[in-house]
C-alpha positions in Angstrom: 115.3 133.9 113.3 112.5 131.5 112.3 110.8 129.6 114.9 109.5 126.0 114.5 107.4 124.6 117.3 107.1 120.7 117.5 104.0 120.0 119.6 103.5 116.2 121.0 103.3 114.2 123.8 105.7 111.7 125.5 105.5 108.0 124.1 104.1 109.2 120.8 105.7 107.0 117.7 104.7 109.7 115.2 105.8 112.3 117.4 109.6 110.9 117.7 109.5 110.4 113.9 108.6 114.1 113.4 111.5 115.0 115.9 113.9 113.3 114.0 112.7 114.5 110.7 112.9 118.2 112.2 116.4 117.6 113.5 117.6 116.5 110.4 116.0 119.3 108.5 116.8 122.3 110.6 120.6 120.7 110.5 120.7 121.8 106.9 120.3 125.3 108.0 123.0 127.9 109.9 122.7 127.7 113.4 120.9 131.0 113.8 118.4 130.5 111.2 115.7 128.3 112.8 114.9 128.2 116.5 113.1 124.7 117.6 111.1 124.5 120.4 109.0 121.8 121.8 105.7 121.7 123.6 103.8 118.9 125.1 100.0 118.8 124.9 100.2 117.1 128.6 101.6 120.2 130.1 99.5 122.8 128.6 95.5 122.2 128.7 94.8 124.7 125.6 97.5 122.9 123.4 95.6 119.8 124.5 92.1 121.1 123.5 93.6 122.6 120.5 95.6 119.7 119.0 95.1 116.4 121.1 93.9 114.3 118.0 96.3 116.0 115.3 99.9 115.5 117.1 102.4 115.7 116.1 102.0 119.3 115.0 104.5 121.7 113.4 104.0 125.3 113.5 106.4 127.7 111.6 106.4 131.1 113.2 103.2 130.0 115.0 101.4 129.2 112.0 100.2 125.7 111.1 102.5 123.8 108.8 101.8 120.1 109.3 100.1 117.6 111.3 100.2 113.6 111.8 103.1 113.2 109.2 105.6 115.5 108.4 107.6 115.6 105.1 111.0 116.5 105.1 111.2 118.2 101.5 108.0 120.2 102.4 109.5 121.4 105.8 112.7 122.1 104.0 111.0 124.2 101.3 109.0 126.0 104.2 112.0 126.7 106.1 114.0 127.9 103.2 111.1 130.5 102.3 111.0 131.7 105.8 114.6 132.3 106.4 115.5 133.8 102.9 
C-alpha cells in the first residue's frame, strides 16, 4: 500500500484546496491502494521546522511529491507509478 501524507495546518486555504485534490485523486484508486494521513505543523515541532514555509506539503511514501500547489494530474500519475 502506498502512503500519502498531507502536511498542513488548520485555517490554511491552500491546505484545504490540497486536501480536496488529494481526496478526489485518491477516490480514483481502489480502497486498499493508497492510505492517506494528515499531519499538522502545529502539532509537531520537527514538521514545523522543516515545512512551515512550504505548506501544504504532499509526501508519497515519505518522499516529497509537492508543496504549495498540488496538481491533480501530476499526483494521479505519481500514485499510479507507486501503486503499480
